[in-house]
PDB file with one MODEL, atoms N, CA, C and O in Angstrom:
MODEL        1
ATOM      1  N   MET A   1      46.218 -23.627  45.474  1.00  0.00           N
ATOM      2  CA  MET A   1      46.657 -22.559  44.592  1.00  0.00           C
ATOM      3  C   MET A   1      46.145 -21.243  45.159  1.00  0.00           C
ATOM      4  O   MET A   1      45.012 -21.155  45.631  1.00  0.00           O
ATOM      5  N   ASP A   2      46.969 -20.251  45.107  1.00  0.00           N
ATOM      6  CA  ASP A   2      46.618 -18.930  45.597  1.00  0.00           C
ATOM      7  C   ASP A   2      45.461 -18.367  44.770  1.00  0.00           C
ATOM      8  O   ASP A   2      45.531 -18.397  43.542  1.00  0.00           O
ATOM      9  N   PRO A   3      44.402 -17.856  45.400  1.00  0.00           N
ATOM     10  CA  PRO A   3      43.253 -17.344  44.646  1.00  0.00           C
ATOM     11  C   PRO A   3      43.609 -16.194  43.721  1.00  0.00           C
ATOM     12  O   PRO A   3      43.051 -16.081  42.630  1.00  0.00           O
ATOM     13  N   LEU A   4      44.542 -15.332  44.148  1.00  0.00           N
ATOM     14  CA  LEU A   4      44.942 -14.217  43.286  1.00  0.00           C
ATOM     15  C   LEU A   4      45.669 -14.723  42.040  1.00  0.00           C
ATOM     16  O   LEU A   4      45.440 -14.233  40.934  1.00  0.00           O
ATOM     17  N   LEU A   5      46.538 -15.697  42.232  1.00  0.00           N
ATOM     18  CA  LEU A   5      47.249 -16.276  41.091  1.00  0.00           C
ATOM     19  C   LEU A   5      46.270 -16.962  40.154  1.00  0.00           C
ATOM     20  O   LEU A   5      46.391 -16.851  38.934  1.00  0.00           O
ATOM     21  N   HIS A   6      45.320 -17.657  40.708  1.00  0.00           N
ATOM     22  CA  HIS A   6      44.303 -18.328  39.903  1.00  0.00           C
ATOM     23  C   HIS A   6      43.513 -17.310  39.086  1.00  0.00           C
ATOM     24  O   HIS A   6      43.261 -17.529  37.901  1.00  0.00           O
ATOM     25  N   LEU A   7      43.125 -16.217  39.701  1.00  0.00           N
ATOM     26  CA  LEU A   7      42.384 -15.162  38.996  1.00  0.00           C
ATOM     27  C   LEU A   7      43.232 -14.537  37.904  1.00  0.00           C
ATOM     28  O   LEU A   7      42.744 -14.267  36.807  1.00  0.00           O
ATOM     29  N   TRP A   8      44.509 -14.307  38.206  1.00  0.00           N
ATOM     30  CA  TRP A   8      45.399 -13.696  37.213  1.00  0.00           C
ATOM     31  C   TRP A   8      45.564 -14.618  35.993  1.00  0.00           C
ATOM     32  O   TRP A   8      45.508 -14.163  34.850  1.00  0.00           O
ATOM     33  N   VAL A   9      45.767 -15.908  36.249  1.00  0.00           N
ATOM     34  CA  VAL A   9      45.928 -16.862  35.145  1.00  0.00           C
ATOM     35  C   VAL A   9      44.648 -16.939  34.335  1.00  0.00           C
ATOM     36  O   VAL A   9      44.694 -16.939  33.105  1.00  0.00           O
ATOM     37  N   TRP A  10      43.505 -17.005  35.006  1.00  0.00           N
ATOM     38  CA  TRP A  10      42.230 -17.100  34.301  1.00  0.00           C
ATOM     39  C   TRP A  10      41.991 -15.868  33.442  1.00  0.00           C
ATOM     40  O   TRP A  10      41.564 -15.988  32.294  1.00  0.00           O
ATOM     41  N   CYS A  11      42.260 -14.686  33.984  1.00  0.00           N
ATOM     42  CA  CYS A  11      42.054 -13.448  33.226  1.00  0.00           C
ATOM     43  C   CYS A  11      43.020 -13.340  32.062  1.00  0.00           C
ATOM     44  O   CYS A  11      42.629 -12.900  30.981  1.00  0.00           O
ATOM     45  N   SER A  12      44.264 -13.729  32.253  1.00  0.00           N
ATOM     46  CA  SER A  12      45.239 -13.615  31.169  1.00  0.00           C
ATOM     47  C   SER A  12      44.898 -14.560  30.028  1.00  0.00           C
ATOM     48  O   SER A  12      45.134 -14.239  28.863  1.00  0.00           O
ATOM     49  N   VAL A  13      44.353 -15.709  30.349  1.00  0.00           N
ATOM     50  CA  VAL A  13      43.967 -16.651  29.297  1.00  0.00           C
ATOM     51  C   VAL A  13      42.709 -16.155  28.593  1.00  0.00           C
ATOM     52  O   VAL A  13      42.622 -16.222  27.367  1.00  0.00           O
ATOM     53  N   ARG A  14      41.752 -15.670  29.337  1.00  0.00           N
ATOM     54  CA  ARG A  14      40.478 -15.230  28.779  1.00  0.00           C
ATOM     55  C   ARG A  14      40.587 -13.951  27.956  1.00  0.00           C
ATOM     56  O   ARG A  14      39.831 -13.770  27.002  1.00  0.00           O
ATOM     57  N   LEU A  15      41.507 -13.067  28.306  1.00  0.00           N
ATOM     58  CA  LEU A  15      41.574 -11.768  27.639  1.00  0.00           C
ATOM     59  C   LEU A  15      42.440 -11.784  26.387  1.00  0.00           C
ATOM     60  O   LEU A  15      42.477 -10.796  25.653  1.00  0.00           O
ATOM     61  N   GLN A  16      43.132 -12.880  26.131  1.00  0.00           N
ATOM     62  CA  GLN A  16      43.955 -12.962  24.931  1.00  0.00           C
ATOM     63  C   GLN A  16      43.055 -13.140  23.716  1.00  0.00           C
ATOM     64  O   GLN A  16      42.081 -13.891  23.770  1.00  0.00           O
ATOM     65  N   PRO A  17      43.375 -12.451  22.618  1.00  0.00           N
ATOM     66  CA  PRO A  17      42.556 -12.631  21.417  1.00  0.00           C
ATOM     67  C   PRO A  17      42.688 -14.046  20.875  1.00  0.00           C
ATOM     68  O   PRO A  17      43.777 -14.620  20.867  1.00  0.00           O
ATOM     69  N   ARG A  18      41.595 -14.589  20.434  1.00  0.00           N
ATOM     70  CA  ARG A  18      41.600 -15.948  19.894  1.00  0.00           C
ATOM     71  C   ARG A  18      41.868 -15.915  18.403  1.00  0.00           C
ATOM     72  O   ARG A  18      41.438 -15.001  17.699  1.00  0.00           O
ATOM     73  N   ASP A  19      42.567 -16.902  17.940  1.00  0.00           N
ATOM     74  CA  ASP A  19      42.883 -17.028  16.522  1.00  0.00           C
ATOM     75  C   ASP A  19      42.125 -18.232  15.979  1.00  0.00           C
ATOM     76  O   ASP A  19      42.681 -19.324  15.859  1.00  0.00           O
ATOM     77  N   ASP A  20      40.876 -18.029  15.658  1.00  0.00           N
ATOM     78  CA  ASP A  20      40.057 -19.120  15.133  1.00  0.00           C
ATOM     79  C   ASP A  20      40.246 -19.187  13.626  1.00  0.00           C
ATOM     80  O   ASP A  20      39.763 -18.334  12.882  1.00  0.00           O
ATOM     81  N   ARG A  21      40.938 -20.186  13.207  1.00  0.00           N
ATOM     82  CA  ARG A  21      41.176 -20.332  11.768  1.00  0.00           C
ATOM     83  C   ARG A  21      40.201 -21.292  11.114  1.00  0.00           C
ATOM     84  O   ARG A  21      40.252 -21.498   9.902  1.00  0.00           O
ATOM     85  N   GLY A  22      39.318 -21.878  11.897  1.00  0.00           N
ATOM     86  CA  GLY A  22      38.302 -22.736  11.311  1.00  0.00           C
ATOM     87  C   GLY A  22      38.679 -24.192  11.328  1.00  0.00           C
ATOM     88  O   GLY A  22      38.976 -24.762  12.378  1.00  0.00           O
ATOM     89  N   ASP A  23      38.664 -24.782  10.174  1.00  0.00           N
ATOM     90  CA  ASP A  23      38.799 -26.222  10.003  1.00  0.00           C
ATOM     91  C   ASP A  23      40.186 -26.743  10.369  1.00  0.00           C
ATOM     92  O   ASP A  23      41.148 -25.985  10.492  1.00  0.00           O
ATOM     93  N   VAL A  24      40.255 -28.051  10.539  1.00  0.00           N
ATOM     94  CA  VAL A  24      41.528 -28.722  10.768  1.00  0.00           C
ATOM     95  C   VAL A  24      42.349 -28.601   9.481  1.00  0.00           C
ATOM     96  O   VAL A  24      41.823 -28.808   8.388  1.00  0.00           O
ATOM     97  N   PRO A  25      43.633 -28.266   9.610  1.00  0.00           N
ATOM     98  CA  PRO A  25      44.456 -28.168   8.397  1.00  0.00           C
ATOM     99  C   PRO A  25      44.475 -29.483   7.626  1.00  0.00           C
ATOM    100  O   PRO A  25      44.372 -30.564   8.207  1.00  0.00           O
ATOM    101  N   GLY A  26      44.606 -29.374   6.345  1.00  0.00           N
ATOM    102  CA  GLY A  26      44.581 -30.549   5.484  1.00  0.00           C
ATOM    103  C   GLY A  26      45.663 -31.558   5.797  1.00  0.00           C
ATOM    104  O   GLY A  26      45.430 -32.764   5.710  1.00  0.00           O
ATOM    105  N   TRP A  27      46.849 -31.082   6.162  1.00  0.00           N
ATOM    106  CA  TRP A  27      47.943 -32.026   6.416  1.00  0.00           C
ATOM    107  C   TRP A  27      47.667 -32.870   7.649  1.00  0.00           C
ATOM    108  O   TRP A  27      48.114 -34.015   7.724  1.00  0.00           O
ATOM    109  N   VAL A  28      46.939 -32.328   8.615  1.00  0.00           N
ATOM    110  CA  VAL A  28      46.583 -33.116   9.800  1.00  0.00           C
ATOM    111  C   VAL A  28      45.623 -34.227   9.401  1.00  0.00           C
ATOM    112  O   VAL A  28      45.771 -35.371   9.831  1.00  0.00           O
ATOM    113  N   LEU A  29      44.652 -33.888   8.590  1.00  0.00           N
ATOM    114  CA  LEU A  29      43.678 -34.876   8.130  1.00  0.00           C
ATOM    115  C   LEU A  29      44.352 -35.973   7.314  1.00  0.00           C
ATOM    116  O   LEU A  29      44.050 -37.152   7.498  1.00  0.00           O
ATOM    117  N   VAL A  30      45.256 -35.602   6.421  1.00  0.00           N
ATOM    118  CA  VAL A  30      45.967 -36.593   5.610  1.00  0.00           C
ATOM    119  C   VAL A  30      46.816 -37.502   6.498  1.00  0.00           C
ATOM    120  O   VAL A  30      46.872 -38.711   6.272  1.00  0.00           O
ATOM    121  N   THR A  31      47.475 -36.932   7.503  1.00  0.00           N
ATOM    122  CA  THR A  31      48.309 -37.732   8.403  1.00  0.00           C
ATOM    123  C   THR A  31      47.467 -38.721   9.196  1.00  0.00           C
ATOM    124  O   THR A  31      47.826 -39.894   9.307  1.00  0.00           O
ATOM    125  N   VAL A  32      46.357 -38.260   9.743  1.00  0.00           N
ATOM    126  CA  VAL A  32      45.496 -39.143  10.534  1.00  0.00           C
ATOM    127  C   VAL A  32      44.912 -40.250   9.660  1.00  0.00           C
ATOM    128  O   VAL A  32      44.845 -41.404  10.082  1.00  0.00           O
ATOM    129  N   MET A  33      44.496 -39.908   8.458  1.00  0.00           N
ATOM    130  CA  MET A  33      43.935 -40.922   7.566  1.00  0.00           C
ATOM    131  C   MET A  33      44.996 -41.935   7.148  1.00  0.00           C
ATOM    132  O   MET A  33      44.705 -43.126   7.045  1.00  0.00           O
ATOM    133  N   SER A  34      46.218 -41.475   6.908  1.00  0.00           N
ATOM    134  CA  SER A  34      47.299 -42.395   6.529  1.00  0.00           C
ATOM    135  C   SER A  34      47.609 -43.367   7.660  1.00  0.00           C
ATOM    136  O   SER A  34      47.800 -44.559   7.420  1.00  0.00           O
ATOM    137  N   VAL A  35      47.660 -42.867   8.884  1.00  0.00           N
ATOM    138  CA  VAL A  35      47.910 -43.736  10.033  1.00  0.00           C
ATOM    139  C   VAL A  35      46.784 -44.755  10.165  1.00  0.00           C
ATOM    140  O   VAL A  35      47.036 -45.922  10.465  1.00  0.00           O
ATOM    141  N   GLY A  36      45.562 -44.328   9.946  1.00  0.00           N
ATOM    142  CA  GLY A  36      44.430 -45.250  10.014  1.00  0.00           C
ATOM    143  C   GLY A  36      44.504 -46.338   8.964  1.00  0.00           C
ATOM    144  O   GLY A  36      44.246 -47.506   9.255  1.00  0.00           O
ATOM    145  N   ILE A  37      44.851 -45.965   7.755  1.00  0.00           N
ATOM    146  CA  ILE A  37      44.949 -46.951   6.667  1.00  0.00           C
ATOM    147  C   ILE A  37      46.059 -47.959   6.954  1.00  0.00           C
ATOM    148  O   ILE A  37      45.869 -49.162   6.779  1.00  0.00           O
ATOM    149  N   VAL A  38      47.212 -47.469   7.392  1.00  0.00           N
ATOM    150  CA  VAL A  38      48.323 -48.378   7.715  1.00  0.00           C
ATOM    151  C   VAL A  38      47.929 -49.300   8.871  1.00  0.00           C
ATOM    152  O   VAL A  38      48.266 -50.484   8.865  1.00  0.00           O
ATOM    153  N   GLY A  39      47.222 -48.763   9.853  1.00  0.00           N
ATOM    154  CA  GLY A  39      46.777 -49.589  10.979  1.00  0.00           C
ATOM    155  C   GLY A  39      45.841 -50.696  10.552  1.00  0.00           C
ATOM    156  O   GLY A  39      45.966 -51.828  11.018  1.00  0.00           O
ATOM    157  N   VAL A  40      44.910 -50.388   9.676  1.00  0.00           N
ATOM    158  CA  VAL A  40      43.968 -51.399   9.188  1.00  0.00           C
ATOM    159  C   VAL A  40      44.689 -52.459   8.367  1.00  0.00           C
ATOM    160  O   VAL A  40      44.448 -53.654   8.536  1.00  0.00           O
ATOM    161  N   ILE A  41      45.573 -52.018   7.481  1.00  0.00           N
ATOM    162  CA  ILE A  41      46.321 -52.975   6.656  1.00  0.00           C
ATOM    163  C   ILE A  41      47.195 -53.863   7.543  1.00  0.00           C
ATOM    164  O   ILE A  41      47.280 -55.071   7.326  1.00  0.00           O
ATOM    165  N   TRP A  42      47.842 -53.259   8.543  1.00  0.00           N
ATOM    166  CA  TRP A  42      48.704 -54.040   9.438  1.00  0.00           C
ATOM    167  C   TRP A  42      47.888 -55.052  10.229  1.00  0.00           C
ATOM    168  O   TRP A  42      48.329 -56.185  10.420  1.00  0.00           O
ATOM    169  N   ALA A  43      46.707 -54.659  10.692  1.00  0.00           N
ATOM    170  CA  ALA A  43      45.869 -55.574  11.476  1.00  0.00           C
ATOM    171  C   ALA A  43      45.398 -56.754  10.639  1.00  0.00           C
ATOM    172  O   ALA A  43      45.292 -57.873  11.142  1.00  0.00           O
ATOM    173  N   VAL A  44      45.118 -56.512   9.373  1.00  0.00           N
ATOM    174  CA  VAL A  44      44.601 -57.576   8.503  1.00  0.00           C
ATOM    175  C   VAL A  44      45.722 -58.500   8.034  1.00  0.00           C
ATOM    176  O   VAL A  44      45.538 -59.716   7.981  1.00  0.00           O
ATOM    177  N   ALA A  45      46.877 -57.939   7.695  1.00  0.00           N
ATOM    178  CA  ALA A  45      47.920 -58.730   7.039  1.00  0.00           C
ATOM    179  C   ALA A  45      49.211 -58.783   7.848  1.00  0.00           C
ATOM    180  O   ALA A  45      50.293 -58.802   7.262  1.00  0.00           O
ATOM    181  N   GLU A  46      49.130 -58.808   9.176  1.00  0.00           N
ATOM    182  CA  GLU A  46      50.335 -58.768  10.007  1.00  0.00           C
ATOM    183  C   GLU A  46      51.250 -59.970   9.748  1.00  0.00           C
ATOM    184  O   GLU A  46      52.463 -59.806   9.620  1.00  0.00           O
ATOM    185  N   ASP A  47      50.685 -61.156   9.671  1.00  0.00           N
ATOM    186  CA  ASP A  47      51.506 -62.354   9.458  1.00  0.00           C
ATOM    187  C   ASP A  47      52.196 -62.321   8.093  1.00  0.00           C
ATOM    188  O   ASP A  47      53.388 -62.611   7.985  1.00  0.00           O
ATOM    189  N   GLN A  48      51.441 -61.969   7.058  1.00  0.00           N
ATOM    190  CA  GLN A  48      52.011 -61.940   5.714  1.00  0.00           C
ATOM    191  C   GLN A  48      53.087 -60.863   5.591  1.00  0.00           C
ATOM    192  O   GLN A  48      54.118 -61.083   4.956  1.00  0.00           O
ATOM    193  N   LEU A  49      52.847 -59.691   6.203  1.00  0.00           N
ATOM    194  CA  LEU A  49      53.842 -58.623   6.126  1.00  0.00           C
ATOM    195  C   LEU A  49      55.115 -59.010   6.869  1.00  0.00           C
ATOM    196  O   LEU A  49      56.215 -58.726   6.397  1.00  0.00           O
ATOM    197  N   GLY A  50      54.982 -59.649   8.014  1.00  0.00           N
ATOM    198  CA  GLY A  50      56.154 -60.109   8.755  1.00  0.00           C
ATOM    199  C   GLY A  50      56.943 -61.137   7.982  1.00  0.00           C
ATOM    200  O   GLY A  50      58.173 -61.100   7.949  1.00  0.00           O
ATOM    201  N   ARG A  51      56.224 -62.060   7.355  1.00  0.00           N
ATOM    202  CA  ARG A  51      56.892 -63.090   6.544  1.00  0.00           C
ATOM    203  C   ARG A  51      57.620 -62.462   5.360  1.00  0.00           C
ATOM    204  O   ARG A  51      58.748 -62.845   5.048  1.00  0.00           O
ATOM    205  N   MET A  52      56.978 -61.496   4.701  1.00  0.00           N
ATOM    206  CA  MET A  52      57.627 -60.817   3.572  1.00  0.00           C
ATOM    207  C   MET A  52      58.887 -60.093   4.014  1.00  0.00           C
ATOM    208  O   MET A  52      59.905 -60.134   3.322  1.00  0.00           O
ATOM    209  N   LEU A  53      58.826 -59.429   5.163  1.00  0.00           N
ATOM    210  CA  LEU A  53      59.993 -58.709   5.668  1.00  0.00           C
ATOM    211  C   LEU A  53      61.127 -59.674   5.999  1.00  0.00           C
ATOM    212  O   LEU A  53      62.281 -59.415   5.656  1.00  0.00           O
ATOM    213  N   ARG A  54      60.810 -60.780   6.660  1.00  0.00           N
ATOM    214  CA  ARG A  54      61.850 -61.764   6.991  1.00  0.00           C
ATOM    215  C   ARG A  54      62.465 -62.357   5.714  1.00  0.00           C
ATOM    216  O   ARG A  54      63.681 -62.538   5.654  1.00  0.00           O
ATOM    217  N   ASN A  55      61.658 -62.659   4.705  1.00  0.00           N
ATOM    218  CA  ASN A  55      62.180 -63.189   3.442  1.00  0.00           C
ATOM    219  C   ASN A  55      63.070 -62.174   2.743  1.00  0.00           C
ATOM    220  O   ASN A  55      64.118 -62.529   2.203  1.00  0.00           O
ATOM    221  N   ALA A  56      62.648 -60.895   2.752  1.00  0.00           N
ATOM    222  CA  ALA A  56      63.442 -59.866   2.090  1.00  0.00           C
ATOM    223  C   ALA A  56      64.784 -59.681   2.792  1.00  0.00           C
ATOM    224  O   ALA A  56      65.824 -59.579   2.141  1.00  0.00           O
ATOM    225  N   LEU A  57      64.754 -59.636   4.135  1.00  0.00           N
ATOM    226  CA  LEU A  57      66.002 -59.477   4.869  1.00  0.00           C
ATOM    227  C   LEU A  57      66.892 -60.707   4.749  1.00  0.00           C
ATOM    228  O   LEU A  57      68.117 -60.587   4.723  1.00  0.00           O
ATOM    229  N   GLY A  58      66.285 -61.891   4.675  1.00  0.00           N
ATOM    230  CA  GLY A  58      67.060 -63.114   4.513  1.00  0.00           C
ATOM    231  C   GLY A  58      67.717 -63.204   3.149  1.00  0.00           C
ATOM    232  O   GLY A  58      68.804 -63.768   3.030  1.00  0.00           O
ATOM    233  N   SER A  59      67.094 -62.671   2.131  1.00  0.00           N
ATOM    234  CA  SER A  59      67.682 -62.733   0.791  1.00  0.00           C
ATOM    235  C   SER A  59      68.827 -61.746   0.620  1.00  0.00           C
ATOM    236  O   SER A  59      69.637 -61.911  -0.292  1.00  0.00           O
ATOM    237  N   VAL A  60      68.923 -60.736   1.457  1.00  0.00           N
ATOM    238  CA  VAL A  60      70.007 -59.772   1.382  1.00  0.00           C
ATOM    239  C   VAL A  60      71.289 -60.354   1.908  1.00  0.00           C
ATOM    240  O   VAL A  60      72.367 -60.022   1.413  1.00  0.00           O
ATOM    241  N   GLN A  61      71.202 -61.217   2.907  1.00  0.00           N
ATOM    242  CA  GLN A  61      72.407 -61.781   3.524  1.00  0.00           C
ATOM    243  C   GLN A  61      73.092 -62.734   2.646  1.00  0.00           C
ATOM    244  O   GLN A  61      74.122 -63.292   3.025  1.00  0.00           O
TER     245      GLN A  61
ENDMDL
END
């Protein structure tokens, strides 16, 4: 990489004002927690959930 280009990129990134808003937004936290809960439930009850889905789809036909 060209040293001048590297310096220009570094300076342009460093000189931009930062927008520190603090904490993680609530919706991100809710999304991550929901994915975690679904993952735990799926890991514990994968066989039962699969069986329930197959039974439900079979009863529709």
